[in-house]
N, C-alpha and C positions, 0 to 999 in steps of 0.2 A: 438619597437619590434612589427612586424605585426602579424596577426592571424597565418600564416603558420610557422613563426618562433617559436611562443609560442607552437604550435602543435608539432613541431619537438623536442623541448626541453621537452615538456610534455611527449613524447613517451619514453624518456630515464630515467625518474625518477623511484624511488620506487622499488628497487630490493631486499628489505629486507627480504621478505618471509612472512609467516603467523604467525608473532610474534607481540606481544604488545611492547615489548622492546627487547634489544639484548638477555636477558636471561629469557624472559617470553613469553612462548607460550600461545596463546589464548585457545588453546585446553585444557590447564591445569587450566584455570580459572573457578573455580566452580561457581562464580557469573555469568558469561557469559552463562554457561550452564543453570542456574536456570532462568534467563531472557528468554533465548530461549524456554524452556519448557513452562513457563508461557505464553509467547506470543502465542505459538502454540495453547495452550488450549483456550486462549481468542479469538483468530481468529475463531477457531472451533465453539465456543459457541456463540459469538456475531455477527459473519458475516456469516459463512457457514450454521449454523443451520437454517436460514430463507429459502434458496433455497432447503436445504434438506428436509424440512417438508412442504413446500408450497402446494404440491399437497394433502397431507393428510389433511391439513387445509381446502382446497377447498372441499374435500368430507366431513369432519367432520362438518364444519360450514355452508357450503352451499353457501358461498361467491365465487364471480368470482376471476379468477386469477388477473385481472386488479384491482379489489378492494383490494385484498391483497397486491398486489405490491406497492400501495401507502404507505403502512407501511414501505417498505425498503426505498422508496424515502424519505419519511419524516425523517427516522432515519439518512440518509446520509446528509440531510440538516442540522439537528440539530448538527450532528458531525462536520460539516464544521464551524459553528457558534462557537460551544463549544470549538473548537481547539484554538481559539483566547484567551479564558479564561484559557484553560489549558496551553498555552504557557506562560502566566504571572505567574501562580502558579509555573511552573517549574523553571523560572527565579528568583523566591523568595526563591528557595532551597527547595521546597516541592514536588519535583517530586516523591520521594519514597512513600509519603502518597498518592499523586494523583493516581499512578498506582495500589496501593493496594486497595484503596477505590473504584476505578472504577471497577476493576475486582470483588470485593466483591458485590458491588451494582448491576452490571450486572448479576451476578448469581442469586441474589435475584429477580430481575425483570423478568428473565426467568420463574421463578416459577409462577408468576402472569398469565402467558399465560394459565395455567391450569384451572384458574377459570374465564376466559373471556367468556362473553356470547353475547356481541354485538360488532359490527364493530368499533365503536368509542372507546371502551375499548382496542381492539386489537391495534388500531392506538395509543393510549395514551402510551401503554407499549412500543411500538417501538420507539416512540419519546423520552421516557426516556432512552431506550437502546441506542439511538443515542448519548445522553450525556455521557453514560458509555463508549461508543467506543471512544469518543473524549479524554478520559483520559487514555486509555491503549492500544490502538492498535499502529501501526507503528510510526506515527508522534510523539505522546508524548514520547514513549520509546526511539526513536532514539534521541530526544532532550536530554532526561536524560542521555543516553549513551554518547552522544557528551559532555555533561557538565562534566561528570565524567572522560572520557578517553582523552578529548581534541583532539590533533592531532593524537592520537593513536586509535580513535574511529572506523576507517574503518574496522578493522578486527573483532572487537566484533559485529558490525552491520552485516557483511557478515555471521558470525557464527549464529547469531540469525535468520536471514532470511533463511539460509539454512534449519533450523529446522522448522521454521514457515511455509515453503513452503509445509509441510505435513499436514497442518491443515485440508484441505478438504479432504485429503486421509483418515484421522481419523474420520471426522464428518460424511461424506456420508455413509460408510458401516456400522458403529456402529449405526447411527440413524435409518437406514433401518432395520438392524437386531432386534434392540429393538422394532421398531414399528411394525414389523411383528410378533414377538413373544408375545409381550405384547400389547402396544399402543404407539401413538406418545407422550402422556403425560409422560410415563416412560422415553423416549428418552430425552425429554426436561429436565426432572428432573435430569437425569444423567449428562448432560453437565452443568446444573446450579450448581451441586454439585462439579463438577470438577473445575469450575471457583472460587467457594467460598472456597473450602477446599485444593485445590492444587495450582491454579494459584495465587490467592492473597497472600498466604504465601511465594511463590516463588518470587513474585515481591518485597515483603518486604525485603527478604534476598538479592536478586540480586542487587537491586538499592541502597544498603547500601555502604558506603565507609568511612572507619575509618578517613582518613585524607583529601582526595581530595574534597570531597563534603563539608566538613566543612570549608576548606580554601576558597572555591569558594563562599560559602554562606556569609562568613564574608567580603571577599575582593571584590566580583564583584560588578560592578557599574550598578545596575538595574534601569535604566532610566525609566520614566513613559511612558505609552503606546502611547500617542500622540506624545512624542518627537521621539520615534523610528519609528513610522508610517510616520512622516514627513521626517525623514532622508531617509527612503527606498523610499518614493514616488518621491524624487528628485534625486534618484539614478537610471540611466538607467539600470544598471546591475539587479536590482530588478525586473524591468518589463520584461527584456529578460528571466529571469529565471521563473518568474510567467506565462508568455505567453507559454514559452516552455513546462514546466511541465503540464500546463493546457491542451495544445494541446495533450500531450501524454495520459493523463487521459480521456480526452473526446473521444479520438480514442478508448481507451480500453472499455469505457463505451458503446460506440456506437455499437462496434463489440460483446462484451460479452453478452450485454443485449438482442441481437437478434440472437445469435450464431446459434440456431437451424433452424429458418426461413431463415437465410442467406445462410446456407449450403444447405438447401432445394432448394433455388432459383438457386443454381449452379448444381442442379440435383444430389447431394450427397444423397445416400440412407439413410433412418432413422437410420439403425444400425450403419453405419459408422460416421453418424452425432453425435450420441451420444458418440461413442468411442472417436472421435476427441474432442468433447467438454471436455470429462472427462480428456483427456491427456494434455490439455492447462495448468492445475495447475501443473502437473508433469514437463512440459517443463520449468516452472519457475525455478524450482530446477536445471534443466540442465543449464539454463542461468546463475545461481549463482554460479554453479560449474566452468563454463567458466571463469567468473569474478574472481573467487578465484585465477586462475592462471594468468589471464590477468592483474590484478592489480599489480602484481610484477613488470611489465615492463611499465606501463603507469599510467596515472591519472584517476581519476573517471570522470573528465570532458570529456576526449576522449572516455571513455567507454559509457558515457551517449549519446554522439553524435552518436556512433555506434548503441545504442538501438533505436534512432529515425529514423535512416536508416532502421533498422530491421523492424519496425512497417509498413513502407512503402512497403518494399519488401514483407512483409507477405500478402499484399493485392493482389499482382500478383499471389501468390500461391492460394489465395482464389479465384481469377477470374477463374482459371483453375482447381479448386478442384474436380469439377465433371467429368473432362475429364481424369485426371491422379491422381492416388492414391499418387504418389510422390509429386505432387503439393499440395495435402491436408496435407501430411506430413510436407511439407516445411511451409505451412501456420501455423500449429499447433507449430511447434518447434521455428519458428522465432517470432510469435506473443507472445507465452508464455515465451520464453527465453528473449525477449526484455523487457517485463514487469518485469521479475525476476531481470534483471541486473539494470534497472532504479529505482526500488524500493529500492535498496541498494544505488545506486549512488546519488540519490536526496539529502538525508540530508548531505552527505559529500561535494558534489558540492556547496550546499548552504552555508555551513560553510567556505569553501575555499574561496569563492568569496564575502561573506557579513560578514564574521567574526563569532567568537564563543561567543563573549560577548552578553548577552541577546538573546541567540540562540533560547530559547523556543518561545519568541514572533516573532522573525524574521522568524523562520521556519513556524510557523502558518500563518503569513501573506503571505508568498510565496505560501503556500499550498491553499489559498482561491479558486484560479482558478481551481486547480486540483480537489478539493473536489466537487465543483459545477459541474465541467465536468463529474466526475464520477456519480454524482447524476442524472444529466439531460441527460447523454449520450443516454440511451435508449429511451428517449422521442424525442431527436433530430433525431435519427434513424427513429422513427415512422413517424414523420412529413415529413422527406425527402422521405421515402417510399411511403407515400400517394401521394406526389407530382410527383415523378419521378421514383420510384422504387429502388431496391437494387443496381443496377449498380451505381447509383449516390452516394449511401452511401459508396461504396468502393472507389470511386473517392475522396470523401470528406475525408475519412479516410486516403487515401494515401497522400493527400495534407496537412493534419495535421502533418504527420510524417516530411515533408519537412519543414513546418513552425517551428516545434520544433528543428530540426537540425539547421536551420538558427539562431533561437533564442539563442541556447546554444553556437553556434560559436560566436555571437555577444557578448555574456555575457564574453566570454574568451577574446575576442578583447578589450573590454572596461574596463575589471576588472583590479584592481591595483594588484590582485594576480598574481605573477609570479611562476609557479611550480619549486620546487627545491630550 
């Protein structure tokens, strides 16, 4: 069966609707709701709190934005490495403990920001927060959800990401209000308490399973890390997925990391640039709503390929953003929407094409390129800008979308997985 035959068959599957089983709606699953709320608060506290408070830290500590930004880069690098350890822990059946302790430790670490007095201490806190991220943000949570729900994991994952898409909407205004009324320390403490007192208990409840997790813990064949790595390295599908997802996240890191100067280079006014930047997060939710309906008629592989096309098309909107407000809107909707769709599709596509056994380790290995792409994306943009300006940045970002599309298509072509 060639690629186009697979795509044709892929487009005809999965008309079941938004249900876990025939009589079980995901909307009625309290544990999915618990995981969604916990993940939303963890993203708000461990990810969005940094950009929400960075300007206040610049004023308070007197450090430059570049110096402060190294803290975020370090956290992303540690999270990339830590994800490998997290994957093994999940495969050993301890995903529930990992999620809970990571959220709890993340909240405690945020409180240490209140007593930081030097830059190295600031870096140390964020390096440790990177380890906490590795244990409770999307990748580990999706691995746990996939482990529990198996082939029915797509709908819980969609539901969780629909909620978590509002993490930035929660973090930015609340942190701003608290910082204005009191100080940034109060804002940080508030989100630390949310992580410790709300997110951690909800992870503990939501990741529990009376029978499924117990059965998998007893019966699953948890091969050692080296064996799994060797198996994946020799599988071309692994490389296609790793390169494809890496291309997508590098694109996103490049664009989001320099979003304001990129828009300024297209002659977008500062006011519209700020509005457009803030709407990219909301566009992620729109993308997931579209996916919510699309997944009834096609597979996540096809949806993922559409997301790659989307990030390339969004560069055309960015190119003309200063000329037409419609082009600017197109850029925001497609870039954000594509990101929203792929963040849902990635774990499901990975499981479909590489299997669900030892999925924690498999997912973490597939994610290495994407994590480093997200971490170094802003630096890559900076280097390209110094050499040739932002026009070349947009061209490279466009090409990355094409590379990702071809990589995912190749994975579908070479995979043993046949939809349906």
